[in-house]
N, C-alpha and C positions, 0 to 999 in steps of 0.2 A: 915260677909263679906259685902263689899260695893257693892251696886247695881248701875250700871252705865247705865244711860238712855241718849237718844239724843232727841233733840227737836229744831224746828226752833225758832229763836228769835221773829218771828211774831206771834207765838202761845201764848195764854193767860197764865199768871202765874198761878201756882197751888201750894198750900201748900204741896202737895205730891212730888213736884220737889226736895225737899231736898236742898242740896248745889248746887247752880246754877253757872256754869262756862262758860263764853263766850270763844269759841275756834276758833275765827276768828282773823287773823292778823290785819285786818282793821275794823274800826267801820262800822256797818251795815247801809246801805242807808235807809233813812226814819224812823230811830229809834232815838228818842231823848234820850240822856244819862240819863236824869232824869226819863224817862218812863220805861226803861228796868230794871227789877229787877234781879240783878246778884250779886254774892258774890265775884267773882274773875275773872279776865281777863287773861287767860293763853296764851298770845301771843307767848311765847317762845317755846311752844310745837306744834305750827301750822306748816304746810309745809313751806319750804323756799320759798322766792319770785320766784326764778328761777323755782323750781319744780311746783309751783302753775301756773305760766305763761305757762309752757310747757303743763301741764295737760289740761288747758282751751283751748288749740288749737284744741283738739279732745277728748272731755271728755269720751265718751264711748270707743273710739278706744285706748285711752291711759290708761284706767282704770287698767288693770292687772299689767302693768309696774309701774303705779303710786302707787299702793298698796305696791309693793316690795320696791320702792325707798323711800316712806314715812316711812315705817317700819324701813328702814336702818337709816334714819334721827333720828327717835325716839330712836333707839338703841344707837346712838352716842351722845345723848343729856343728859347732867347732869340735865337739867331742868326737864326732865321726872322723874328722880329719886326723885327730890325735890317735884314734883307735887304728886307723889304717896304717899310720906310722908304726904303731906298736906291733901289729901283726905281720908286717912285710918281711921280717927276718925269718919267719916260720914257714916250713914247707906245708904243714897241715894245721888247720885250726878247726875245732869242733865247737859250734854254738850250742849250748845246753839250754833247753827250755822245759817247762813243767806241763804245759797244756796237754790235755788228753786228745786234742784235735790235731791230727797229723797234717791235714790239708790247710785249714783256716787258722794259721798261727803266724805271729809276727816274725818268728825265726826264719821262715821261708823267705819273707820279703827282705829281711836284713841280709841273708845269705846272697840273694840275687843282687842286691844293691852293692854289697862289698865286692862280689866277683866282677861286676861291671866296672867299679872304680879301681880295682887292682889291675885291670888290663890297661888302664890309661898310663 
């Protein structure tokens, strides 16, 4: 089974990261494209722009609702099914995100969602 990890884009690359996937809609500030080691940029499975803007109005206050709404977006997305097919051959994937917030970020939700669906 695939092991799904999360890591900030600003953390050092490690051989143990496996298949590295950028999971932010926008390119991370301060990161040069030639510097970041990643295998795939999964823009299509990130939160919609409207959901992301709403969430950033009150990150801790909107968290519980954001989790539910983002999961609904994931359920409705064909891109997620395609992504699951893409990652299944890998033993380890690392989802890369830029947020300074280690608790309230979409990469955690995505990791949990992928792990649940990889078990099926």
